[in-house]
C-alpha atoms as one frame of an Amber mdcrd trajectory, in Angstrom:
protein
   0.000   0.000   0.000   1.148   3.502  -0.677   2.877   2.865  -3.985  -0.512
   3.121  -5.680  -0.795   6.809  -4.777   2.683   7.558  -6.116   2.054   5.516
  -9.246  -1.272   7.193 -10.029  -0.135  10.719  -9.161   2.865  10.412 -11.468
   0.703   9.279 -14.397  -1.136  11.498 -16.850  -3.366   8.647 -18.037  -4.572
   5.492 -16.302  -6.061   2.386 -17.892  -8.255   0.077 -15.856  -8.738  -3.506
 -16.965 -10.006  -6.464 -15.026  -9.001  -6.106 -11.433 -10.288  -6.536  -7.943
 -10.030  -4.431  -4.795  -6.514  -3.114  -5.543  -7.548  -1.954  -8.987 -10.654
  -0.381  -7.490  -8.427   1.528  -5.062  -6.206   2.731  -7.896  -9.275   3.764
  -9.871 -10.572   5.765  -6.883  -7.233   7.548  -6.535  -7.140   8.330 -10.258
 -10.708   9.606 -10.151 -10.026  11.841  -7.139  -6.837  13.135  -8.774  -8.788
  14.165 -11.885  -6.922  11.836 -14.223  -7.764  10.761 -17.738  -8.982   7.183
 -17.181  -9.498   4.504 -19.798 -11.694   1.517 -18.983 -11.254  -1.621 -21.074
 -14.779  -2.991 -21.126 -15.274  -6.728 -21.131 -11.956  -7.398 -19.426 -13.604
  -8.778 -16.294 -13.144  -7.732 -12.704 -14.478  -4.353 -11.696 -14.529  -2.806
 -15.166 -18.223  -3.445 -15.735 -19.091  -1.876 -12.365 -17.205   1.378 -12.907
 -20.128   3.362 -14.427 -22.271   2.564 -11.359 -19.390   3.327  -8.999 -18.809
   6.729 -10.625 -22.537   7.530 -10.438 -22.482   6.735  -6.731 -19.653   9.246
  -6.109 -21.903  12.225  -6.961 -18.697  14.221  -7.323 -17.007  15.923 -10.232
 -13.263  15.633  -9.671 -12.302  16.667 -13.182 -11.539  13.088 -14.147 -12.399
  12.119 -17.709 -13.417   8.555 -18.471 -13.105   6.789 -21.805 -14.717   3.383
 -22.353 -14.010   0.879 -25.112 -13.970  -2.882 -25.674 -11.109  -2.518 -28.176
  -7.684  -1.853 -26.580  -6.305  -0.023 -29.629  -9.410   2.147 -29.914  -9.170
   2.919 -26.195  -5.546   4.036 -26.513  -6.310   6.116 -29.608  -9.283   7.830
 -27.948  -7.249   8.575 -24.842  -4.295   9.947 -26.831  -6.627  12.197 -28.820
  -8.413  13.476 -25.727  -5.134  14.003 -23.885  -3.639  15.925 -26.810  -6.729
  18.085 -27.329  -7.763  18.849 -23.766  -6.386  16.942 -20.828  -2.738  17.926
 -21.310  -3.668  21.102 -19.451  -3.674  19.021 -16.237  -0.226  17.399 -16.330
   1.066  15.329 -13.459   4.604  16.564 -13.987   5.525  20.214 -14.307   8.966
  19.339 -15.622   9.554  22.621 -17.465   9.214  24.770 -14.368  10.842  24.916
 -10.962   9.026  25.801  -7.756   9.597  29.421  -6.656  11.738  28.417  -3.684
  13.905  25.965  -5.660  17.595  26.742  -5.889
């Protein structure tokens, strides 16, 4: 436990496929962090429950969800959405230094 937060926070996009409670936890972190999340439908586990889970949150965190049964289509949709809109919420501000940095 704990590495999930670091892993999700350092990612600009997250793909959920299959999974059980650990994947559900990672999904919840990604959702709360406002990530671009791809859900591979039909891959088993919690993926089919995600729409109901999101509806139960009753919270807009800024996360964007993309659903597809085709892995290549899912990646293409996510890349397009990231390039057009979601890049404005990067996880890494690598081109800038904090004000108090050396």
